[in-house]
N, C-alpha and C positions, 0 to 999 in steps of 0.2 A: 167765186172765181171772177165774175164779171164786174161787180160793183162794190168792191170792198172798201174803196176810198170814200171817206165822209166828206161831202162838199161843205165849204164854208157858207154860212147863212148871213148875207149882207142885206141890210135894209135899204130900200130905195123909196124916197118920198114922192108919192104920186101928186101930193098937193103942190110941190114945187114945180111940177110940170103942168099945173092948171088943168088936170084931167086929160091931158093928151097922152095917148098910148105910146109906150116905149117898146120898140122892137129892136133887138140886137141881132147882129149877124156876123159870121166869121166862117172861114174855110178850115177844113181839117182833112186828114188822110187816115185811113184805117190800116194800111199796111205797116207792119212793124219795122223799126230800125233794126239793122242786123245785130243779132246777139243780145238785144234788150227785151224782146217780147212785148214791147210797149208801142203804142201808136204814136205817130208824129203829128204835130200841128202844122198847118200850112205856114211856111216861112214867108216873111215879107220880102219883097224885091223892089228894086228901083224901077222907075218908069222905063229907062233904057233897056233893062234886063227882062222886062215883064213877059214878053212873048216867049223868048227862049227859055227863061227860067220855068215858066208854067209847063212847057212841054217836057223839060228835063225832069221836073218834079213828078210829073205823071208817069214817065217811064220808070222812075226809081221807086215811087211809092204807090202807084196806081192812080185811078181817077180821083180828082178832088171831090169833096162833099161840102155843099153849102148848108150851114146850120143857121136857122133863124128861130128866135123865141120871143113871144110876147111876154114881157117881164111881169106885167100885172096879172095876166090870166094863166100863165104857165103853159100856153099852147106852143108846142115845139114842132118844127119842121126840119127834116134832114133829107137832102136830095143830092144824089150823085150826079155830077154834071160833067160834060165832055172836057171842059177846061175852065180855068179861072177867068174872071173878067166878064165882058159883055157877050158871052155866048148866048145865042138866041134861045136855046132850050132853057138855060138857067134863068134868063130874064123873064120868059113867059111863065115858068113854074113859080118863081118868087112873086111875080106880080099877081098871079091868080091866088096864091096862098094869102097874100095881104088883102086883096079886094074881095075875093069870093068866099074864102074861109073865115078870115078875121072880120071881114066886112068893114074895113077901115077906109076912110077917105082923107084922113089927116093923121099924121103920126110923126114921131121922132124915130128915124131909122139910124141906129148907132152902129158904127164899125170902126176899125182902126184906119190908119192912113196909108195902107198899102194901095198902090195905084190900081191894081186889078179889082179890088173890092169897091174902090171909089168909082171906077168905071161902071161896075155892075149897079151900084146905087143910082147913078145918073141915068143909066139905061132903064131901070125900074121906074124912075120918075117919068120918063118919056113914054114908056110902054103903057103904064097904068093911068096916067093923067091925074094922080092923086097929089095932095100937098105933102111934101116931105120936109120936115124941119131939120136942118142940118145940125148934126152933133157927132163929132169924131173924137176918138181917143187922142191924147197928146202923142206927138212923135216920139218913138223910143220907149213909150210907157204902156205896154200891153196890159199891165195890171189895172189901168184905169178903165178897161173894158172888161171888168171881172165877170159881169153877167153873161157875156158872150163866151168867155172861157169856161164858165160854169156849165153853160148849155152844151158846149163841145164835150166836156167830161161826162155829162149825163148821157149824151147820145152814144159816145164811145163805150161806156159801160153797158148800156142796154144792148148795143149791137153785139158785144162780146158774149153777153149772157144768152141771147137768142141763138147766136151762131154756135155756141158751145152746146146748147141743148139739141140743136138740129144735128150737129155732128155726132153726138152721142146716140141719137136715134138711128142715124144712117150708118153708124159704125165706120165712119171714114171722115178724113179731113176735107174741107171744101177748098179747092184751088182758088187763088186770089182773083182769077179772071172769070169765075162763073157768073152768069147773068143774074142768078138768084140773089147775089150779094147786094146788087143795086136796089132790088125790091126790099131786101131785109133791112137796109139802112133807112129807107123811107118808112117802113113798118115800125122800126124802133122809135122814131120820132112820134108816130101816131100812138104807140103804146104809152109813152111818157104822158102825152096829152090826155089819153083816155083813162089811165089807171093810176097815175102817180097822185097820191092824196096830199094836199098841202096842210099847213097849220090850221086853216079854216075848215078843214074836214071835207073840202071839195076838190075835185079834179079840174084840170084845165078845160076839159070838155064841158063839165058842169058850169064853170064860170062863163 
């Protein structure tokens, strides 16, 4: 029910990056579009619309989730944040995940060119003091950030599976505004890191 879709497997040459870790990030929402039963990805907005659009999206689809994934090691993070952009909680959480969990001091942090996520990227740079090598997807070409979209799909699938199992045990549906869902989303990323086995026979946690 949760993860029926097969993800495409695209190769990324680490040699071309001269050994520098690549971390991709993107926003997503878990609340379904009406009548579809499927989650929505965070839509891009112009700089002028950023603040108003972020609040409107939150009211319509719930709080945004920031997804980050270390492409080489398969370590995945998913964090519900109060709003898109340079929100203090989101900045601190992302900075700690990069520096304290991944232990990186220099990396490529790849995202699309939505103003909100570019603001977040710059805020992470200032908060953490690490060296971030700039690399963004081309304007209007979200497919060029396929690793981030793949990470979003993985997290959405894992969240659906855990939520479905929990609802079955509780014998009731979980309302969209329950605090446990924010924990569940974070836990979903951790489960991908700890238990998803790659072609090399190792998990992200092992790598």
